[in-house]
RODO-865670 format. One line per field, with one value per residue (C-alpha): residue in one letter; x negated, y negated, z negated. Coordinates in Angstrom, 2 decimals. Example, Ala and Ser with C-alpha at 12.3 -4.5 7.8 and 13.67 -1.06 7.14 Angstrom:
BEGIN
dopa <- [A S]
east <- [-12.30 -13.67]
north <- [4.50 1.06]
up <- [-7.80 -7.14]
REM end
This chain:
BEGIN
dopa <- [M L E A S G S E A P R R P P I R D G D L V C V G S E S Q E L Y S V I I V R D G R C W L R N L E T G M D T L A G L T D C H R L A Y E C G V C G]
east <- [-8.62 -11.39 -12.59 -14.44 -17.88 -18.81 -21.66 -19.41 -18.59 -14.93 -14.08 -13.13 -10.25 -11.22 -11.48 -8.64 -7.56 -6.42 -8.51 -10.54 -14.23 -17.68 -20.83 -23.82 -24.22 -25.24 -22.76 -20.39 -18.77 -15.33 -14.13 -10.87 -11.17 -9.86 -10.44 -12.44 -13.94 -16.81 -18.31 -18.30 -15.99 -15.07 -14.81 -13.60 -15.20 -12.36 -14.20 -15.68 -13.43 -16.50 -16.37 -19.11 -19.73 -20.93 -21.53 -18.69 -21.06 -22.16 -18.59 -17.08 -13.33 -12.43 -9.28 -10.89 -14.48 -14.00 -17.27 -19.32 -18.84 -19.94]
north <- [-45.53 -44.28 -46.41 -45.14 -46.61 -48.20 -45.73 -42.68 -41.57 -40.91 -37.24 -35.79 -33.39 -29.84 -28.87 -26.52 -24.27 -26.38 -29.48 -31.15 -31.43 -32.07 -30.37 -32.38 -36.13 -36.55 -34.16 -35.31 -31.89 -31.46 -28.24 -26.86 -24.96 -21.42 -20.28 -21.30 -18.54 -18.22 -21.64 -21.14 -22.23 -20.30 -23.01 -23.22 -25.80 -27.84 -28.40 -24.97 -22.66 -20.96 -19.89 -20.47 -20.31 -23.29 -24.02 -25.90 -28.64 -29.27 -29.95 -33.45 -33.86 -36.41 -37.86 -38.41 -39.31 -41.61 -42.77 -39.74 -37.97 -39.66]
up <- [-126.64 -124.37 -121.50 -118.44 -118.04 -114.73 -114.16 -113.83 -110.30 -109.57 -109.79 -106.43 -106.11 -105.14 -101.49 -100.58 -97.73 -94.77 -95.59 -92.87 -93.77 -92.41 -93.69 -94.88 -94.87 -91.22 -89.60 -86.88 -86.44 -87.98 -89.59 -90.91 -94.19 -93.76 -97.35 -100.43 -102.60 -105.05 -104.31 -100.53 -97.72 -94.60 -91.95 -88.34 -86.04 -84.52 -81.23 -80.52 -82.55 -84.05 -87.70 -90.27 -94.02 -96.06 -99.70 -101.33 -102.52 -98.91 -97.69 -97.61 -97.24 -94.57 -96.10 -99.50 -98.62 -95.63 -94.11 -95.18 -91.86 -88.64]
REM end
């Protein structure tokens, strides 16, 4: 039987359309994910309604990664 070592980080589920995210580690702006394609996310700022693109690795899901976003 295989045991997980303590040094491995938990694997996060993929970000999907409709998730709430922030971008970067210091961001306090919240975004809704419109669509995820080719390692990028099309995002809509919940406060301003403006759309933007961000790399998938820069996005942090709120429900899963509590405390990452301000």
